[in-house]
C-alpha positions as CSV (number, residue, x, y, z in Angstrom):
1,M,81.5,118.0,127.4
2,S,86.1,117.2,126.0
3,T,88.4,116.4,128.7
4,E,92.3,116.6,127.9
5,W,92.6,112.5,127.9
6,Q,89.5,112.2,125.2
7,A,91.4,115.0,122.9
8,G,94.5,113.6,123.1
9,Y,92.9,110.3,122.6
10,D,91.2,111.1,119.8
11,D,93.9,112.5,118.0
12,G,96.4,109.6,118.5
13,Y,93.4,107.6,116.8
14,K,93.2,109.6,114.1
15,D,97.0,110.0,113.4
16,G,97.5,106.4,114.2
17,Y,94.1,105.2,111.5
18,N,96.0,107.4,108.9
19,A,98.9,105.9,109.2
20,G,97.6,102.5,108.7
21,L,96.1,103.9,105.7
22,A,99.7,105.3,104.1
23,A,101.0,101.6,105.2
24,R,98.1,99.4,102.1
25,K,98.9,99.2,99.1
26,P,97.2,101.7,96.6
27,T,93.2,100.6,96.7
28,T,92.8,101.3,93.1
29,E,96.0,99.1,92.3
30,N,94.0,96.2,95.0
31,G,90.8,96.9,93.3
32,T,91.8,96.9,89.8
33,E,93.4,93.4,89.9
34,A,90.4,91.8,92.0
35,K,88.6,93.5,89.5
36,Q,90.7,91.8,87.4
37,C,90.2,88.4,89.2
38,L,86.4,88.6,89.2
39,D,86.2,88.7,85.9
40,Y,88.2,86.0,85.4
41,Y,86.2,83.9,87.5
42,F,83.0,84.9,86.4
43,Q,84.3,83.6,82.3
44,T,85.9,80.0,83.7
45,Y,82.8,79.6,85.7
46,K,80.5,80.4,82.8
47,N,82.7,78.2,79.9
48,K,83.3,75.0,82.8
49,L,79.1,74.6,84.2
50,G,77.7,76.9,81.4
51,C,75.9,79.5,83.3
52,V,76.1,82.4,85.1
53,P,77.6,83.0,88.8
54,T,76.2,84.7,91.3
55,I,78.2,87.2,92.7
56,Y,78.2,89.1,95.3
57,G,79.7,91.8,95.1
58,A,81.3,93.0,98.4
59,R,82.7,89.5,99.6
60,D,83.7,88.3,96.4
61,M,85.6,91.3,96.0
62,K,86.7,91.1,100.1
63,I,88.0,87.1,99.5
64,L,89.7,87.8,95.9
65,K,91.3,91.2,97.6
66,G,92.5,90.0,101.0
67,L,94.5,86.8,98.5
68,L,96.1,89.3,96.6
69,K,98.0,91.2,99.6
70,N,99.7,88.1,99.9
71,Y,99.8,86.3,96.2
72,D,100.2,88.2,92.5
73,L,97.6,88.0,90.3
74,E,99.2,85.0,88.3
75,A,99.5,83.2,91.1
76,V,95.8,83.6,92.0
77,K,94.6,83.3,88.5
78,E,96.6,79.7,88.3
79,T,95.1,78.6,91.1
80,M,91.5,79.2,90.3
81,D,92.4,77.3,87.1
82,T,93.4,74.3,89.8
83,F,90.4,74.7,91.6
84,F,88.0,74.5,88.8
85,A,89.8,71.5,86.7
86,Y,90.6,69.2,90.5
87,D,87.7,70.0,92.7
88,K,85.5,67.6,92.5
89,R,82.3,69.2,94.8
90,V,80.1,71.3,92.4
91,D,80.2,74.2,94.9
92,Y,82.5,76.7,93.0
93,T,81.7,79.7,94.9
94,L,84.3,82.1,95.5
95,P,84.3,81.1,99.4
96,R,85.4,77.9,98.6
97,F,88.0,79.2,96.8
98,Q,89.2,80.9,99.8
99,S,89.2,77.6,101.5
100,R,90.6,75.7,99.3
101,F,93.3,78.5,97.8
102,D,96.4,77.1,100.4
103,V,96.3,73.2,99.2
104,L,95.5,74.1,95.7
105,Y,98.8,76.6,95.3
106,L,101.0,74.9,97.6
107,R,100.0,71.9,94.6
108,N,100.5,74.0,91.3
109,K,104.3,75.5,93.5
110,R,105.1,71.3,93.9
111,I,104.2,70.8,90.1
112,A,106.6,73.0,89.0
113,E,109.4,72.8,91.0
114,G,109.0,68.7,90.0
115,R,108.3,67.6,93.1
């Protein structure tokens, strides 16, 4: 048994949800870039440490997709290189990379600008 307000609420929710989906970056493009970043992370980790990283697919892809919403693919890769070169902790996981991203990105930006 549905009341009038429930029917209106359901319709409004569906319209708002669909509008939100239309405004997002296309999933395939963002997913492809995130996959490229994950592959790059995997290879860089393997080359630096001599072993393969443990990948938590859903968690790690979510982190990379979140970064790619605000930064382009090259910026994320360059910052990842800085992460492996200058972060001296052994914890080279993607959650740690995410937590250090802003500091490392700004460092790269200042160097590029000559500051």
